C-alpha positions in Angstrom: 142.1 -135.7 72.1 144.1 -137.3 74.9 144.6 -140.5 72.8 146.8 -138.5 70.5 149.4 -138.0 73.2 150.5 -141.6 72.8 153.2 -142.1 70.2 156.1 -144.4 69.5 156.6 -148.0 70.7 153.7 -149.1 72.9 153.2 -152.3 74.8 149.4 -153.0 75.3 148.3 -155.4 78.1 144.8 -156.6 79.1 142.9 -159.5 80.5 139.1 -159.0 81.2 137.0 -158.5 78.0 135.8 -154.9 78.5 139.4 -153.8 79.1 140.5 -155.8 76.1 138.0 -154.1 73.8 139.0 -150.7 75.0 142.7 -151.3 74.6 142.4 -152.9 71.2 140.2 -150.1 70.0 142.9 -147.6 71.2 145.5 -149.6 69.3 143.3 -149.4 66.1 142.9 -145.6 66.6 146.7 -145.0 67.1 147.5 -147.3 64.1 145.1 -145.4 61.9 146.5 -142.1 63.0 150.1 -143.4 62.2 151.1 -142.7 65.8 152.6 -146.2 66.4 156.1 -146.9 65.4 155.7 -150.5 66.7 153.5 -152.4 69.1 153.4 -155.5 71.3 150.0 -156.7 72.5 149.8 -159.2 75.4 147.0 -161.0 77.2 146.5 -164.0 79.4 143.1 -164.7 77.8 141.9 -165.3 74.2 138.7 -163.9 72.8 137.0 -164.4 69.4 136.7 -160.6 69.0 140.5 -160.2 68.5 139.9 -160.6 64.7 137.6 -157.5 64.7 140.7 -155.4 65.4 143.2 -157.1 63.2 145.4 -157.5 66.2 148.2 -160.0 66.7 147.9 -160.8 70.5 150.7 -162.6 72.2 149.6 -165.1 74.9 151.1 -164.3 78.3 153.0 -166.9 80.4 153.8 -166.5 84.0 156.6 -164.0 84.7 156.9 -163.0 81.0 156.7 -159.3 81.9 160.4 -158.7 82.8 161.7 -160.3 79.6 159.0 -158.7 77.3 159.5 -155.2 78.8 163.3 -155.6 78.6 163.4 -156.9 75.0 160.7 -154.6 73.5 161.8 -151.4 75.4 158.5 -149.6 74.9 157.9 -145.8 75.3 154.6 -146.6 77.0 152.9 -149.5 78.7 149.1 -149.2 78.3 146.9 -151.6 80.2 143.3 -152.5 81.1 142.3 -153.0 84.7 140.9 -156.5 85.6 139.3 -158.2 88.5 140.2 -161.7 87.6 143.8 -161.2 86.7 146.8 -159.2 87.9 148.7 -159.3 84.6 148.3 -155.6 84.1 149.7 -154.8 87.5 152.7 -157.1 86.8 153.6 -155.1 83.7 152.9 -151.8 85.3 155.3 -152.6 88.1 158.0 -153.8 85.7 157.6 -150.8 83.5 157.9 -148.5 86.5 161.1 -150.2 87.6 162.5 -149.6 84.1 161.4 -145.9 84.1 158.9 -146.5 81.3 155.7 -144.4 81.3 152.4 -146.2 82.2 148.7 -145.7 81.6 145.8 -147.8 83.0 142.3 -147.6 81.6 139.3 -148.2 83.8 136.2 -149.2 81.7 133.4 -149.0 84.4 132.3 -147.1 87.5 133.2 -149.7 90.1 136.1 -150.7 92.5 138.5 -148.0 91.3 141.0 -148.5 94.1 140.7 -152.2 94.3 141.9 -152.6 90.7 145.4 -151.4 91.7 145.9 -153.8 94.7 148.4 -156.5 94.4 149.8 -158.5 97.2 148.4 -156.0 99.7 150.3 -153.2 97.9 149.0 -150.5 95.6 150.6 -150.4 92.1 149.7 -147.2 90.4 150.5 -146.0 86.8 151.6 -142.6 85.8 148.1 -141.9 84.4 144.7 -143.4 85.1 142.3 -142.9 82.2 138.5 -143.0 83.1 135.5 -142.8 80.9 133.7 -139.7 82.2 133.5 -137.0 84.8 131.4 -139.2 87.1 134.1 -141.9 87.0 136.8 -139.3 87.8 134.9 -138.1 90.9 134.3 -141.7 92.1 138.0 -142.7 91.5 139.1 -139.6 93.5 136.7 -140.4 96.3 138.2 -143.9 96.6 141.6 -142.4 97.2 143.3 -142.5 93.8 145.6 -139.5 93.3 143.5 -136.8 91.5 146.6 -135.6 89.6 146.8 -139.0 87.8 143.2 -139.2 86.8 142.3 -138.2 83.2 138.9 -138.3 81.5 139.6 -140.1 78.2 136.2 -141.6 77.2 136.1 -145.2 75.9 137.8 -145.8 72.5 135.8 -148.9 72.1 132.5 -146.9 71.8 134.0 -144.9 68.9 135.2 -148.2 67.3 131.6 -149.6 67.5 130.1 -146.7 65.6 131.8 -148.0 62.4 131.5 -151.7 63.1 129.3 -153.9 61.0 128.6 -157.7 61.0 130.5 -159.8 58.5 127.9 -162.5 58.2 124.2 -162.4 57.6 121.5 -162.8 60.3 120.4 -166.1 58.7 123.9 -167.6 58.8 124.6 -166.4 62.3 121.5 -167.8 63.9 121.8 -171.1 62.0 125.3 -171.4 63.5 123.8 -171.0 67.0 121.3 -173.9 66.4 118.1 -171.8 66.3 115.9 -170.9 63.3 117.0 -168.0 61.2 113.6 -166.2 61.2 113.5 -165.7 65.0 112.5 -162.7 67.0 115.0 -162.4 69.9 115.1 -161.0 73.3 118.7 -161.1 74.6 119.5 -161.2 78.3 123.0 -160.1 79.2 123.6 -160.8 82.9 126.6 -160.1 85.0 127.8 -162.6 87.7 126.3 -160.7 90.6 125.6 -163.9 92.5 129.3 -164.5 92.6 130.1 -161.2 94.4 127.4 -161.3 97.1 124.9 -159.5 94.8 121.9 -159.9 97.1 123.7 -158.2 99.9 125.3 -155.5 97.9 122.5 -154.8 95.3 119.4 -156.3 96.9 119.1 -159.0 94.1 121.3 -160.9 91.6 121.2 -161.9 88.0 119.4 -165.2 88.8 116.5 -163.3 90.5 116.2 -161.1 87.4 116.3 -164.1 85.0 113.5 -165.8 86.9 111.4 -162.6 86.6 112.1 -162.3 82.9 111.0 -165.8 82.2 107.8 -165.7 84.4 106.8 -162.2 83.3 106.8 -162.8 79.6 103.3 -163.3 78.4 102.1 -166.6 77.0 101.7 -165.3 73.5 105.5 -164.7 73.4 106.2 -168.3 74.3 103.5 -169.9 72.2 105.1 -168.6 69.0 108.1 -170.9 68.5 109.8 -168.2 66.5 110.3 -166.1 69.6 113.4 -166.8 71.6 115.0 -165.7 74.9 118.7 -166.0 74.4 121.2 -165.7 77.3 124.7 -164.4 76.8 126.7 -165.2 79.9 129.4 -162.9 81.2 132.9 -164.4 80.5 133.4 -164.8 84.3 130.0 -166.4 84.9 129.6 -169.8 86.3 127.0 -171.5 84.1 125.5 -173.9 86.6 123.2 -171.6 88.6 121.9 -169.9 85.4 121.3 -173.3 83.9 119.3 -174.4 87.0 116.9 -171.4 86.5 116.5 -172.2 82.8 115.9 -175.9 83.4 112.9 -175.2 85.5 111.1 -173.7 82.5 112.8 -175.1 79.4 110.1 -177.7 78.6 107.6 -175.1 77.6 109.9 -172.2 76.7 112.2 -171.2 73.8 115.2 -170.4 75.9 118.9 -170.9 75.0 122.1 -170.3 76.9 124.5 -169.5 74.2 127.9 -171.0 73.7 130.8 -169.1 75.3 132.4 -168.4 71.9 129.5 -166.7 70.3 130.5 -163.5 68.6 129.1 -160.8 70.9 128.8 -157.9 68.5 127.1 -160.0 65.9 124.7 -161.4 68.5 123.8 -157.8 69.7 123.4 -156.6 66.1 120.9 -159.4 65.3 118.9 -159.2 68.5 115.6 -157.3 68.6 115.8 -156.2 72.2 118.6 -156.4 74.8 117.8 -156.7 78.6 120.4 -156.3 81.3 121.3 -154.9 84.7 124.7 -153.2 85.0 126.6 -154.6 81.9 128.6 -152.5 79.5 127.0 -154.6 76.8 123.9 -152.5 77.2 125.8 -149.3 76.2 127.4 -151.2 73.3 124.0 -152.4 72.1 122.7 -148.8 72.2 125.6 -147.7 70.0 124.7 -150.4 67.5 121.2 -149.1 67.4 119.4 -151.9 69.2 116.5 -151.4 71.6 117.9 -151.6 75.1 116.3 -151.7 78.6 117.7 -152.1 82.0 115.3 -154.5 83.7 115.3 -153.7 87.5 112.2 -155.3 89.0 113.6 -155.1 92.5 114.7 -152.1 94.7 118.3 -151.3 93.9 120.6 -150.7 96.9 123.6 -149.6 94.7 123.5 -148.7 91.0 126.9 -149.3 89.4 126.0 -148.3 85.8 126.7 -144.6 86.1 127.3 -143.2 82.6 126.6 -139.5 82.8 126.0 -139.2 79.0 124.3 -142.5 78.1 121.4 -142.9 80.5 119.6 -146.1 79.5 115.8 -146.6 79.9 114.9 -148.5 83.1 111.8 -150.8 83.3 110.4 -152.5 86.4 108.1 -154.9 84.4 108.1 -156.3 80.9 104.7 -155.0 79.8 106.3 -152.3 77.6 107.8 -154.9 75.4 104.7 -156.8 74.6 102.0 -154.4 73.5 102.6 -155.2 69.8 106.3 -156.0 69.6 106.2 -159.8 69.6 102.7 -160.4 68.4 102.8 -161.9 64.9 
């Protein structure tokens, strides 16, 4: 296993949530295997799932990288790859200046080259870890050096296989402000509308949400124990989603969940998860939850490209409502 090649003092760095989960799961694996002599974990964001990994995460402040790399003197710097932050590239560049080996993990099948652009320059690690062979081909096609690209799979998916909720379904749902005996469809959108989704994909998450709400049969909505819950992506602007929901909220059990809801617990206690391109769909499948990609529109570009985990695609919601939500 490629993960076992990492030993000694390791500085872990991440920002976006998917990269954070992968890097923290790798930390747990190395710790369990007794491959870490010491570690330093750094992020510019805080997530409630940190506690799942028993990790002590240091909050990054601007220009901390030079002092942290110099004082910790790691054998490796291992990072995620984020859209919304360049913290990983800062540490990567500093490690390279200090002749420290670097690895960057890519957690999806999109924008491979763009992840390494900083100030109109390309900052590359010694190794680029990707999740499967399809990702390796795509990364190479985007111009990343083939000799640096290694298929490593996603350590977070291994971590999830042994994860279990720490609170009951009743306690969890009561904490979200809805009844504990609910039947739940969870919608997990990505902020496609914030990245010209209609132009690139032919639709966005708002179009899909409107279709979900209007296609659900009346017998779903008439039973007040049925709920549509919406788990926003961490980078999502809430206002446009809220505008779609507000058009229907008077006669529908729909709830946009608080940002700090524990994602894995939410998935584990959902009956069905709907989404488009989100990694959360793959995570839900690992947790044994019924998952569908809801693609009611023609798709110009499909960016959920897992070669091993093909997820069922539906174009209408009728398959969910034969008997599933009739009480």
